[in-house]
C-alpha positions as CSV (number, residue, x, y, z in Angstrom):
1,M,-25.0,6.5,-22.1
2,T,-22.7,3.6,-21.3
3,D,-23.1,0.2,-19.7
4,V,-20.7,0.9,-16.8
5,A,-19.5,4.4,-15.6
6,V,-16.3,4.0,-13.6
7,I,-15.7,7.1,-11.4
8,G,-12.0,7.2,-10.7
9,G,-9.1,6.0,-12.8
10,G,-6.8,4.6,-10.2
11,I,-5.8,1.0,-9.7
12,G,-9.3,-0.1,-8.4
13,G,-11.1,1.8,-11.2
14,L,-8.7,0.5,-14.0
15,T,-9.2,-3.1,-12.7
16,A,-13.0,-3.0,-12.7
17,A,-12.9,-1.6,-16.1
18,H,-10.4,-4.2,-17.4
19,E,-12.5,-7.2,-16.0
20,L,-15.8,-5.9,-17.3
21,A,-14.5,-4.8,-20.7
22,V,-13.0,-8.2,-21.4
23,R,-16.4,-9.7,-20.7
24,G,-18.1,-7.4,-23.3
25,F,-19.4,-4.5,-21.3
26,D,-19.2,-0.9,-22.6
27,V,-17.2,0.9,-20.0
28,T,-16.3,4.6,-19.6
29,V,-13.8,5.9,-17.0
30,F,-13.9,9.3,-15.6
31,E,-10.7,10.7,-13.9
32,A,-10.2,14.0,-12.4
33,N,-6.5,14.0,-13.2
34,D,-4.8,14.4,-16.4
35,R,-3.2,11.0,-16.0
36,F,-4.5,7.6,-14.9
37,G,-3.1,5.4,-12.2
38,G,-4.2,7.3,-9.1
39,K,-1.7,7.4,-6.3
40,A,0.5,4.8,-8.3
41,R,0.9,7.3,-11.2
42,S,4.1,8.9,-12.3
43,M,4.2,12.4,-13.8
44,P,6.7,14.7,-15.7
45,I,8.5,17.1,-13.5
46,E,8.2,19.6,-16.3
47,D,5.5,20.4,-18.8
48,D,7.4,18.3,-21.5
49,P,5.8,14.8,-21.3
50,D,9.2,13.3,-22.3
51,A,10.8,15.0,-19.1
52,L,12.1,13.0,-16.1
53,Q,9.3,11.3,-14.2
54,G,8.3,11.9,-10.5
55,E,6.1,9.9,-8.4
56,H,4.0,9.9,-5.0
57,G,6.6,7.1,-4.1
58,F,8.4,4.1,-5.3
59,R,6.3,1.0,-6.2
60,F,6.9,-2.2,-4.2
61,F,5.5,-5.6,-5.1
62,P,6.0,-8.3,-2.2
63,A,5.5,-11.9,-3.0
64,F,2.0,-12.1,-1.6
65,Y,0.7,-9.6,-4.2
66,R,-1.2,-12.0,-6.5
67,H,-4.1,-10.0,-7.8
68,V,-2.2,-7.1,-9.3
69,V,0.6,-9.3,-10.7
70,D,-2.1,-11.5,-12.4
71,T,-3.5,-8.3,-14.0
72,M,-0.1,-7.2,-15.2
73,E,0.4,-10.7,-16.8
74,R,-2.6,-10.0,-18.9
75,I,-1.4,-6.5,-20.3
76,P,0.5,-6.8,-23.5
77,D,3.7,-4.8,-23.6
78,G,5.9,-5.2,-26.7
79,D,6.8,-8.9,-27.2
80,G,5.7,-9.7,-23.6
81,T,3.5,-8.3,-20.8
82,V,3.8,-5.6,-18.3
83,A,4.7,-8.4,-15.7
84,D,8.1,-8.7,-17.4
85,N,8.9,-5.2,-16.2
86,L,9.1,-6.5,-12.6
87,V,12.6,-7.0,-11.3
88,A,13.4,-8.9,-8.2
89,T,15.4,-7.1,-5.5
90,E,18.4,-8.8,-3.7
91,A,18.9,-7.0,-0.4
92,T,17.7,-4.4,2.0
93,L,20.0,-2.0,3.7
94,I,19.1,-1.2,7.3
95,A,21.1,2.0,7.9
96,S,21.8,3.5,11.3
97,T,23.4,6.6,12.7
98,T,24.1,5.0,16.1
99,G,25.4,1.6,15.2
100,R,26.5,-0.5,12.3
101,S,24.3,-0.8,9.4
102,R,23.0,-4.3,8.4
103,I,22.1,-6.0,5.1
104,A,19.1,-8.1,5.0
105,E,19.0,-10.5,2.0
106,T,15.8,-10.5,0.0
107,R,16.9,-13.2,-2.6
108,T,15.4,-16.6,-2.2
109,P,17.9,-18.7,-0.4
110,D,19.1,-22.0,-1.9
111,T,20.9,-23.6,1.1
112,I,20.1,-24.1,4.9
113,R,22.7,-21.7,5.8
114,G,21.1,-19.1,3.4
115,W,17.7,-19.6,5.0
116,L,19.3,-19.0,8.5
117,E,20.9,-15.9,7.1
118,A,17.8,-14.6,5.6
119,L,15.6,-15.0,8.7
120,R,18.2,-13.8,11.3
121,P,17.4,-10.2,10.8
122,A,13.8,-10.7,11.3
123,F,14.2,-12.8,14.5
124,A,17.4,-13.3,16.2
125,E,20.0,-10.9,15.4
126,D,20.7,-8.5,18.3
127,L,17.5,-9.3,20.0
128,P,17.3,-10.7,23.5
129,R,16.4,-14.4,23.5
130,E,13.3,-14.1,25.6
131,D,12.0,-11.4,23.1
132,V,12.5,-13.9,20.2
133,R,10.7,-16.4,22.0
134,F,7.8,-14.2,22.7
135,L,7.6,-13.0,19.1
136,L,7.4,-16.6,17.9
137,E,4.6,-17.4,20.4
138,R,2.7,-14.4,19.3
139,L,3.0,-15.3,15.6
140,L,1.8,-18.9,16.5
141,Y,-1.2,-17.3,18.2
142,L,-2.0,-15.7,15.0
143,L,-1.5,-18.7,12.9
144,T,-3.7,-20.9,15.0
145,A,-6.5,-18.3,15.6
146,C,-9.7,-18.9,13.7
147,E,-11.0,-16.3,11.4
148,S,-13.8,-15.2,13.8
149,R,-11.3,-14.6,16.7
150,R,-9.2,-12.6,14.4
151,E,-12.0,-10.4,13.2
152,N,-13.9,-10.1,16.4
153,E,-11.0,-10.0,18.9
154,L,-7.8,-9.4,17.4
155,D,-9.0,-6.6,15.2
156,D,-9.9,-4.7,18.5
157,V,-6.3,-5.0,19.8
158,S,-3.4,-3.1,18.5
159,W,-0.3,-4.8,17.1
160,W,1.8,-2.7,19.6
161,E,-0.3,-4.1,22.6
162,F,-0.4,-7.7,21.1
163,I,3.4,-7.9,20.9
164,D,3.7,-6.2,24.2
165,A,6.0,-3.7,22.8
166,E,6.1,-1.3,25.8
167,N,7.6,-4.1,28.0
168,R,10.0,-5.4,25.5
169,S,13.6,-4.3,24.8
170,Q,14.4,-1.2,22.7
171,E,15.9,-3.5,20.0
172,F,12.6,-5.5,19.8
173,R,10.7,-2.3,19.3
174,D,13.0,-1.0,16.7
175,R,13.3,-4.2,14.8
176,V,10.0,-5.9,14.9
177,A,7.4,-3.5,15.7
178,Y,8.2,-1.1,12.9
179,T,9.2,-3.9,10.3
180,T,5.9,-3.3,8.4
181,Q,5.8,0.3,8.7
182,A,9.1,0.5,6.7
183,L,7.5,-0.7,3.5
184,V,3.7,-0.7,3.8
185,A,1.1,1.7,5.2
186,L,0.8,0.2,8.7
187,R,1.4,2.0,12.1
188,P,2.1,-0.5,14.9
189,Q,0.7,1.7,17.7
190,V,-2.8,2.2,16.0
191,G,-2.9,-0.8,13.5
192,S,-4.9,-3.9,14.6
193,A,-3.0,-7.2,15.6
194,R,-5.2,-8.9,13.0
195,T,-4.0,-6.9,10.1
196,V,-0.4,-6.0,11.0
197,G,0.2,-9.5,12.1
198,T,-1.3,-11.1,9.1
199,I,0.8,-8.7,6.7
200,Y,3.9,-9.4,8.9
201,L,3.4,-13.1,8.4
202,Q,2.8,-12.7,4.7
203,L,6.1,-10.8,4.3
204,L,8.0,-13.7,6.1
205,F,6.2,-16.3,4.1
206,G,7.2,-14.5,0.9
207,Q,10.9,-14.8,2.0
208,L,10.5,-18.5,2.5
209,D,8.7,-19.3,-0.8
210,P,11.1,-20.7,-3.2
211,T,8.7,-20.3,-6.2
212,E,8.4,-16.4,-6.1
213,P,10.8,-13.5,-5.5
214,T,10.6,-12.1,-2.1
215,E,10.0,-8.5,-3.5
216,R,10.0,-6.9,-6.8
217,V,10.1,-3.4,-8.2
218,L,9.4,-1.9,-11.7
219,N,12.2,-1.4,-14.3
220,A,11.0,2.1,-15.3
221,P,8.7,4.8,-13.9
222,T,5.2,3.4,-13.1
223,N,3.3,5.0,-16.1
224,E,5.8,3.9,-18.6
225,A,6.2,0.3,-17.1
226,W,2.7,-0.3,-16.3
227,I,-0.1,2.3,-16.4
228,D,0.4,3.5,-20.0
229,P,0.5,0.1,-21.6
230,W,-2.6,-0.7,-19.5
231,V,-4.6,2.2,-20.7
232,R,-3.6,1.4,-24.4
233,H,-4.9,-2.1,-23.9
234,L,-8.0,-1.2,-22.4
235,E,-8.6,1.2,-25.3
236,T,-8.3,-1.8,-27.7
237,L,-11.0,-3.4,-25.6
238,G,-13.4,-0.5,-26.2
239,V,-12.9,1.3,-22.8
240,D,-13.6,5.1,-23.3
241,F,-11.2,7.2,-21.1
242,R,-12.0,10.7,-20.0
243,P,-9.2,12.4,-18.2
244,N,-9.6,15.8,-16.6
245,T,-13.1,15.0,-16.1
246,P,-13.9,15.2,-12.3
247,A,-17.2,14.0,-11.1
248,R,-19.4,16.0,-8.4
249,R,-22.1,13.7,-7.2
250,L,-24.3,10.7,-7.8
251,A,-28.0,11.1,-8.6
252,F,-30.2,8.6,-6.6
253,D,-33.9,8.0,-6.7
254,G,-34.1,6.1,-3.6
255,R,-33.6,2.7,-5.2
256,R,-30.9,3.1,-7.8
257,V,-28.3,5.7,-9.1
258,T,-29.8,7.4,-12.1
259,G,-26.7,9.2,-13.2
260,V,-23.3,10.9,-12.3
261,E,-23.1,14.7,-12.5
262,L,-19.6,15.8,-13.7
263,A,-18.0,19.1,-12.6
264,D,-19.2,21.0,-15.8
265,R,-22.7,20.0,-14.9
266,A,-22.9,17.5,-17.6
267,R,-24.8,14.3,-16.7
268,V,-23.9,10.7,-17.6
269,A,-26.4,7.8,-17.6
270,A,-25.3,4.1,-17.2
271,D,-26.7,0.9,-16.2
272,E,-24.1,0.3,-13.6
273,F,-21.9,2.8,-11.6
274,V,-18.5,1.9,-10.0
275,L,-17.3,4.5,-7.5
276,A,-13.5,4.1,-7.4
277,V,-12.4,7.5,-5.9
278,P,-10.0,7.7,-2.9
279,V,-11.1,7.4,0.6
280,E,-10.9,11.0,1.4
281,V,-13.1,11.9,-1.6
282,A,-15.6,9.1,-1.3
283,P,-17.8,10.7,1.4
284,E,-18.6,13.6,-0.8
285,F,-20.6,11.2,-3.0
286,V,-22.6,9.7,-0.1
287,T,-25.8,11.8,0.2
288,P,-28.2,11.2,3.1
289,D,-30.4,9.2,0.8
290,L,-27.6,7.0,-0.2
291,R,-26.6,6.6,3.4
292,R,-30.0,5.5,4.5
293,A,-30.2,3.1,1.7
294,A,-26.8,1.6,2.3
295,P,-25.6,2.3,5.9
296,E,-22.1,0.8,5.0
297,L,-21.5,3.8,2.9
298,G,-21.8,6.2,5.9
299,R,-19.1,4.3,7.7
300,I,-16.3,5.3,5.1
301,E,-15.9,8.7,6.7
302,R,-14.9,7.0,10.0
303,L,-11.9,5.5,8.3
304,E,-8.6,7.3,9.1
305,T,-5.8,8.5,6.9
306,A,-2.1,9.3,7.4
307,W,0.7,10.9,5.4
308,M,3.1,8.7,3.4
309,N,4.6,10.9,0.6
310,G,7.5,10.6,-1.6
311,I,10.4,12.7,-3.1
312,Q,12.8,11.9,-5.9
313,F,16.4,13.2,-5.7
314,Y,18.1,13.5,-9.1
315,L,21.7,12.9,-9.0
316,A,24.8,13.6,-11.2
317,T,26.2,10.3,-10.5
318,D,24.4,7.0,-9.9
319,V,24.5,5.9,-6.2
320,E,23.3,2.2,-6.1
321,L,23.5,1.6,-2.3
322,T,21.9,-1.9,-2.3
323,R,20.0,-3.6,-5.0
324,G,16.7,-3.2,-3.1
325,H,15.3,-1.1,-0.3
326,Q,17.1,1.1,2.2
327,V,15.5,1.6,5.6
328,Y,16.7,4.5,7.8
329,A,16.4,3.1,11.2
330,D,17.1,6.4,13.2
331,S,15.5,8.8,10.8
332,P,12.8,11.0,12.7
333,W,10.6,11.0,9.6
334,A,10.7,7.1,9.1
335,L,12.5,7.3,5.6
336,T,12.8,4.4,3.2
337,S,14.2,4.6,-0.3
338,I,15.2,2.7,-3.5
339,S,18.0,3.8,-5.8
340,Q,16.2,3.5,-9.0
341,R,18.7,3.6,-11.8
342,Q,20.0,0.1,-11.2
343,F,16.4,-1.2,-11.8
344,W,15.4,1.3,-14.6
345,T,17.3,-0.8,-17.4
346,T,14.8,0.2,-20.0
347,Y,14.4,3.9,-19.3
348,D,16.6,6.3,-21.1
349,L,17.4,8.7,-18.2
350,E,20.2,10.8,-19.7
351,S,18.1,12.2,-22.5
352,R,15.2,13.3,-20.3
353,G,16.9,14.9,-17.3
354,P,18.4,18.3,-16.7
355,H,22.3,18.4,-16.7
356,A,22.6,14.7,-17.7
357,V,21.1,13.1,-14.6
358,E,22.7,9.7,-13.9
359,G,20.9,8.6,-10.8
360,V,17.5,8.7,-9.0
361,L,17.1,8.2,-5.4
362,S,13.4,7.8,-4.6
363,V,12.4,8.3,-1.0
364,I,9.2,7.9,1.2
365,A,8.6,9.8,4.5
366,S,6.2,8.0,6.7
367,D,6.4,10.1,9.9
368,W,5.1,13.7,9.5
369,D,4.6,14.6,13.1
370,T,8.1,14.2,14.6
371,P,10.5,17.1,14.5
372,G,13.3,16.8,12.2
373,I,17.1,17.6,12.8
374,V,17.6,20.6,10.6
375,H,14.7,22.9,11.2
376,E,13.5,21.1,14.2
377,K,9.9,20.9,13.0
378,P,7.6,18.1,12.0
379,A,7.3,17.6,8.1
380,R,3.8,18.9,8.0
381,A,4.9,22.2,9.5
382,C,7.7,22.8,6.8
383,T,7.7,24.4,3.5
384,R,8.3,22.2,0.5
385,E,11.9,23.5,0.2
386,E,12.4,22.7,3.9
387,I,11.0,19.2,3.5
388,A,13.5,18.5,0.6
389,E,16.4,19.8,2.6
390,E,15.5,17.9,5.8
391,I,15.2,14.6,4.0
392,W,18.5,15.1,2.1
393,V,20.2,15.7,5.5
394,Q,18.5,12.7,7.2
395,L,19.8,10.5,4.2
396,K,23.3,11.8,4.4
397,A,23.4,11.2,8.1
398,H,22.6,7.5,7.6
399,L,24.7,6.9,4.5
400,N,27.9,8.9,4.9
401,E,29.7,6.7,7.5
402,P,32.2,5.3,7.2
403,D,32.2,6.4,3.6
404,E,30.8,9.6,2.1
405,R,28.3,8.3,-0.4
406,L,26.0,11.4,-0.7
407,T,27.3,15.0,-1.3
408,D,25.7,18.3,-2.0
409,E,27.4,18.3,-5.3
410,L,25.8,15.3,-6.4
411,L,22.3,16.8,-6.1
412,V,20.9,18.1,-9.5
413,D,17.3,18.5,-8.6
414,W,14.4,17.1,-6.7
415,F,10.6,16.5,-7.1
416,L,8.3,16.3,-4.1
417,D,4.8,14.8,-4.3
418,P,2.7,17.6,-5.8
419,S,-0.2,16.7,-3.5
420,L,1.7,18.3,-0.8
421,V,0.6,22.0,-1.1
422,E,2.1,24.9,0.9
423,T,-0.2,26.8,3.4
424,D,0.7,29.6,6.0
425,G,1.6,26.8,8.5
426,G,3.4,24.4,6.4
427,V,1.9,21.9,4.0
428,E,-1.5,20.2,3.5
429,N,-1.8,16.9,2.0
430,R,-4.5,16.6,-0.8
431,S,-3.7,12.9,-1.3
432,P,-3.4,11.2,2.1
433,L,-3.3,7.4,2.5
434,L,-5.7,5.2,4.1
435,I,-4.3,3.4,7.3
436,N,-5.4,0.5,9.3
437,T,-6.6,1.3,12.8
438,V,-8.0,-0.9,15.7
439,G,-11.5,-1.8,15.0
440,S,-11.5,-0.3,11.4
441,L,-12.5,-3.6,9.7
442,R,-16.2,-2.8,10.7
443,N,-16.1,0.5,8.8
444,R,-14.7,-1.0,5.5
445,P,-17.7,-1.5,3.2
446,P,-18.0,-4.4,0.8
447,A,-17.6,-3.8,-3.0
448,D,-21.3,-4.8,-3.4
449,V,-23.3,-2.3,-1.4
450,A,-27.0,-2.2,-0.9
451,V,-27.8,-0.1,-3.9
452,R,-28.9,-2.2,-6.9
453,N,-26.5,-0.6,-9.5
454,L,-23.7,0.9,-7.4
455,T,-20.4,-1.0,-6.5
456,L,-17.2,0.2,-4.9
457,A,-13.6,-0.3,-6.2
458,S,-10.9,1.3,-4.2
459,D,-8.4,0.4,-1.3
460,Y,-10.9,1.2,1.4
461,V,-13.2,-1.7,0.3
462,R,-13.0,-4.8,2.6
463,T,-10.4,-7.1,1.0
464,N,-8.4,-10.1,2.2
465,A,-5.2,-7.9,2.5
466,D,-7.1,-5.1,4.4
467,L,-4.3,-2.8,3.6
468,A,-4.0,0.5,1.6
469,S,-2.1,-0.8,-1.4
470,M,-2.1,-1.6,-5.1
471,E,-3.0,-5.1,-4.4
472,S,-6.0,-4.2,-2.2
473,A,-7.3,-1.7,-4.7
474,N,-6.9,-4.3,-7.6
475,E,-8.8,-7.0,-5.5
476,A,-11.4,-4.4,-4.8
477,G,-11.9,-3.7,-8.5
478,R,-12.3,-7.5,-9.1
479,R,-14.9,-7.7,-6.4
480,A,-16.8,-4.7,-7.9
481,A,-16.6,-6.4,-11.4
482,N,-18.1,-9.7,-9.9
483,A,-20.9,-7.7,-8.2
484,V,-21.7,-6.2,-11.7
485,L,-21.5,-9.7,-13.3
486,E,-23.9,-11.2,-10.7
487,R,-26.4,-8.5,-11.1
488,R,-26.5,-8.8,-14.8
489,G,-26.8,-12.5,-14.8
490,V,-23.4,-13.4,-16.1
491,R,-22.4,-16.4,-13.9
492,N,-20.1,-18.5,-16.2
493,S,-16.9,-16.2,-15.9
494,P,-16.4,-14.8,-12.6
495,V,-13.2,-12.6,-11.8
496,R,-10.8,-14.6,-9.7
497,V,-10.1,-13.5,-6.2
498,W,-7.4,-15.1,-4.0
499,D,-7.3,-15.7,-0.3
500,L,-4.1,-15.0,1.6
501,E,-2.2,-18.3,1.9
502,E,-0.9,-19.6,5.3
503,P,0.7,-23.0,5.9
504,A,-1.8,-25.9,5.8
505,V,-0.4,-27.4,8.9
506,F,-2.1,-24.8,10.9
507,V,-5.6,-25.6,9.7
508,P,-6.5,-28.2,12.3
509,F,-5.5,-25.9,15.0
510,K,-7.8,-23.2,13.6
511,R,-10.7,-25.6,13.6
512,Q,-10.1,-26.4,17.2
513,D,-9.9,-22.6,18.0
514,R,-13.2,-22.2,16.1
515,I,-14.8,-24.5,18.5
516,R,-13.2,-22.7,21.5
517,Y,-14.3,-19.3,20.2
518,R,-17.9,-20.5,19.8
519,L,-17.9,-21.6,23.3
520,G,-16.6,-18.4,24.6
521,L,-13.1,-19.7,25.5
522,P,-9.9,-17.8,25.0
523,H,-7.2,-18.7,22.6
524,P,-4.7,-21.1,24.5
525,A,-1.8,-18.7,23.7
526,A,-3.5,-15.7,25.3
527,V,-1.7,-16.4,28.6
528,T,1.7,-15.7,26.9
529,Q,1.3,-12.0,27.1
530,S,3.2,-10.2,29.8
531,L,1.9,-9.8,33.3
532,R,1.3,-6.1,32.8
533,S,-0.8,-6.6,29.6
534,V,-2.8,-9.6,31.2
535,T,-3.5,-7.4,34.3
536,R,-4.6,-4.4,32.3
537,R,-7.1,-6.4,30.1
538,L,-8.4,-8.1,33.2
539,G,-8.9,-4.8,34.8
540,K,-10.9,-3.6,31.8
541,R,-13.2,-6.7,31.9
542,V,-13.8,-6.1,35.7
């Protein structure tokens, strides 16, 4: 028996446990894996816990991440906090096989010239002037649209259609349409204009905010820099952790959850239950009775997932590249990477790795459906060995001109996300990633569902960011904790939840648009779409 049973020890589950434990609740966390952290966790590449760490992919903290950073600031670590393990990046390399590579500064500019240089890759460099003007008009449309229009109109239009990508230059499509896909789990063709546009704006605002680093990464593998200190801190607060303890189902009497049945058939009773399992697992817990009681639970299975998985290459020599991300513009598998060693200043790499590893290149592949350049197969149709070989070749194709920076002699070993399991036809992904799609907002349930003692805490919960990320999972965990507090009559210490910030200068325009929306009038900027887009949409209405 426990006050609160948290099912799932990822970011959402740990956040809910944290917020409830500091407010005096007895919390038990049940996790199916041997480590906590969910998709953010790191894991030894060998049986030795002190071995090199591998991950599902590198961690990335843009400036608009407020919830997760606030939590990190409240986790003790040595003489400081876990937030001290965040390191600002300085530049992103946009590598190309067909033209010159470019460097986009991510440091906060301190001069007017610096601001212009920082923004030029996002807007003007190599883009036709009419495309730049059109993009600015589209962004102003978003910034002046009221929330009702965003939710009820722009969520039903793809970002690809909203920015009229098919009728713009190839440079525009390459530079703007895929900007968010390079670093976050958004697909421009299927993601909604509401969500992709909002996140695109947040990334730009982060670059303009002189008070916060544009983006940050961790100074060690995720578990060492964050998750393990977090678990230790929660244990001091009385949280009971149960790793290697998968749950099977929720017992429901028609009004409330009466228990959770574990895989070993043991049953756990609690006053409150927080379901914090991934989106692909959650529908297994939604029985017909639960679906009838809370129809929003039945819509979780309509949410879509995609593959966005990582591989780490361990190198005999550290290859720094840029002090930040690398985006491989022409890679068929939409690769991005970070050369980790320059950031892992507190991590003793040499004593852990085989053959005195000196460098770690952490790479994420976001496109698993386009044929590669070696085996001419999409990633999902390759073996694990072929995936590693293909990604290595795509990296070399981008990085070895004009100077050879990656050679086969440098490669000591590699670690591919273990959730990619080989089958007869390639690999299956046992840990896919939730992606935003047109109209998906209505399928995202709130943290507080219509079951009196059940809440949800995972990145598929409806949050301000509406994005599969650590930030959304953390916000969901906070919302779940607030729902529990409300039900238990604890109203004097709610968990803080932040709205996404946009410049106050646009507030009067949003108010005007709210009136237009209520009157059934279109947004004034709707007519800036191309003739083809306007004709197509008018044709649908007719």
